[in-house]
N, C-alpha and C positions, 0 to 999 in steps of 0.2 A: 504494500500500500504506500502511496506517495505521502510524504510529510512536508507541509509548508509552514514556515515560520512567520513570514510576513506577506501581506497582499497589498499591492500598490496599483491604483488605477491611474495610469499615466496622464498627465495634463499636457504633455507635448512629446513629440518624437525625440527631441534632444534629451529630455528627462528619461524617457524609456531607454534610449541608447546608453546613457551614462550608468543607469542602474544595471543594464545588461552586461557591462564590462566585467562584472564580478563573476567568477566561476560558479558561485553558488546561486546565481540568479537565472531565471528562465522566463521567456516571453510565452504567454499562454495564447493559444488560438481558441479552438472549441473545447479544449481540455478533455478530449476523449481518449487519445492514446497516452497522453502524459499521465493521466490519473491511474493508468494501469501499471506504471513503473513502480519500482521500490526505492526511488531516490529520495534524498532529503534535500529540499530546496529552501534556501534561506529567504529568497524574495521572488515571488511570482509577479509578473508585470502584465497588466491588463491594458490592451490597446483599444478597447471598445468605445472609449469616450473621445476618440480622435477623428471620427467621421470617415473611417477607412472601410466602411461597409457599403457595398453597392457597386453597380456596373455603369460606367459612363461610356456611351457610344458616340463617337465622332465620325466625320466623313471617312477618316482613314485608319481608325483604330478602335479597339475596345480597351478600356482601362478598368481593371478589376481590382478593387481594394482588397487588402490582405484579410480583412475581417468579413468579407463576403462569404455567405454560407454556400455549401454545395447545393442546397435546395434552390437558392437564388440563381445559381449557375444553371441548374437543371431547367428552370422555367423562363429564362430570359429569351424573349422572342427574337431579338436581334442575333444573338449567338446561335440559336437554334436554326434560324434561316441561313446564316452565314456558313455553318458547318454541316448543313444537310441533316440536322438532328444528331450529329455525332457526339456533341457535348452531352446531350441528354442521355444517350446510350452509354456514355462512359461513366456516368455516376448513378444511374438508376438502380444498379444492383448493390450499391454500397449500403449494406445492413438494412436500413429502413428509413422512412420519411423523418421520424423523430431524430435519428442520428444525423441525417443530412441537414436538418434544421439547426444543428449545432456545429458540425464540422466545418472548418473554414478553408478557403482556398489557400491562404497564406500558410496555415499549418500543414496542409497536404503537400505544397510545393517545397517549402523550406525543409521539411523532413527528408525529402529525396528518398522515400521508401522504395524498396525493390518491388513491392506489391502494388504500387500506386497507379490506379486507373487515371487519376487526374494528371500526373506527370506524363504518362504515356500520351494522353490526349493533347496536351499543350505542346509537347515536343514535335508533334506532327504539324503544328501551325507555325507561323512566323512570330514566335513569342519571345518576350523579353521580361526580365524582372527589374524592378526599380528598388535598389537598396538605399537605405538612408545615407550611408557614408560611401558606399561603393558605386553609386550612380546606376545608370541603366546599362545592363549587359545582356547578351543573348541567353536565353534559357538553357540552350545546349551547353554553353560554357559554365553557367551556374550549376547545372546538374552534376558536373564533374568536380566541382570544388568541394573542399572539406568544409564542414560546418564551422562557422566562426561566430562572433558576437555582434555582427551587423544585424540590422532589422529589415526584413522584407516589407516594403511599403505597398506595392501593387504589382500585378502582372499585366503586361501590355501585349495585346495581340494586334499586330498590324494587318490591315485588310489587304488581301490580294485576290486576284481571280483564281480561285482554286476549288477543288472538290475534295471532300473529306469523308472518310468512313471509319467507324470504330466497331471492333468486335472483341469479345473476351470469352474465355472458357472457364467455367466454374463447376466444381463437383456438385455443389448445391447452390441454390439461387443467391443467397446472401453471404456466401462464404468468400474468403479471400480468393482472388483469381489464380487459376493454374497458369494462365498465360494471358497477356493483354496485347492488343494489336491495333494500331491506327495507321491508316494509309492516306496520304494526301498527294494530289496532283495539281500543280500550279503551272501556269503558263510561263515558259522560259526557264524552267529548272526540271531536273529529273524527278520522277515519282519517288517518294520516299516512304519507307515502312518503318514504323517504330514498334519495337517489341519489348515488352516488359514482363515482370513477374517470372523471370527465367530460372530461378527466383531472384536473380540479381536485378539491379536498377535498369530501367529502360534505356535502349540504345537505338540509334538511327542507322538504317541501311538504305543507301540511295541506289537507284537504277543507273549506275555509272556506265554500264555496258550497253545501255539502250535497248534492253529486252522489250520494253513497252513502247519504244519510240514510234513504232509503226501502228500502234493502236492496241487497245486492251481486248483480248479475246480469251476464251477459256484456256487455250494453249499457252499464250504468252503470260497470262496471269499465273498459271501453274508453274511455268518456268521461273518466273520472278519469285514465287513462293519458295521454290527449292533453293534458288540462289540466296535469298535472304536468310533462310534457315542455315545454310552452309557457312555463312559469314559469322555466325554467333556460337557462343558456348552456352550450354544449358546445364543446369544442375538438378539434383534430386532432393526432394524433401518429403514430408509426410503426405503431401497432396499429389505428387506425381514424380515420375522418374525423368531423368534427362532425356532418354530416348523418346518418351511419350511427348514431352514438351517440344522436341525437335519436329516430330511429326505434326503436332497440332499447329506449330508455327507455319509450316508449309500451307496447311489448309486455311488458316485464318488470313494469311497474307493474300492468298489466291482469292478468297471470297470478298475481302475488303476491296481488292482491286476491281472485281466485277461489280461491286456496288457503286464504283465511280460511274459506270455506264448506266446502272439502274438503281438510284438511291432509294427507291421505294421498296426494295426487297427487305423483308422483315422475317425475323424468327428462323433464320437459316439453321439447318441442323447438321451436326457433325455425324460421322459414322457412329452407329450405336444409339442414335436418337437423342443425343444430348443437344440442348438448344444453346446457341451462342448469341 
């Protein structure tokens, strides 16, 4: 059980940053994963009074505050339209509505968890994080960084002409994913697949060989799925073996590619009848 000595509701980002420089301090998001730990925290820092909840849509970007809940993400009409519903698909299996009403985007991204549906989804987009001291950096760079004492202020998704699809495989509906997969196709760059829950952190594989350059068909999608899976290392845990994850990766990448052509496809089924 987590033990907290002091609670501070920050009055400014500067105050929150200064408090967070101590090793014994932690910034709280939705307080859902943190509360399950067995750590002793001297000071927990609450950012909920700083107006960092909510999604601002401009002509060229979405700006998502760190205290925005996954439920807000799930229901935002602009994000749903822009991602062909992929954002909603990426979070709808996360535990339940009550959980998603508390879990925050900032907590999900800053944690850089291997099992994170949210990180997988945003890596497929032209995404950036705004850090209080570190400024704006690409999400792909941030995902590889070690955790430090900076504060994630918001996630920025720049708009581009693209199509996006998201799929995941779970042993049961609200369990942690066995594998996560997002595929995006944007004008002027190779198609990219993001695969997470390997069970390691999500990584990007781009179609550098131009497998899909001539168009997405069942054959080219299957070939790209095999290519993407061959580029990655998979591990085993209580949910699945490395071999199983590798096979599922091929299937999910293929089907996510095909959804680029037909985004209305729903409830695709894997071999064995499991719904993804």
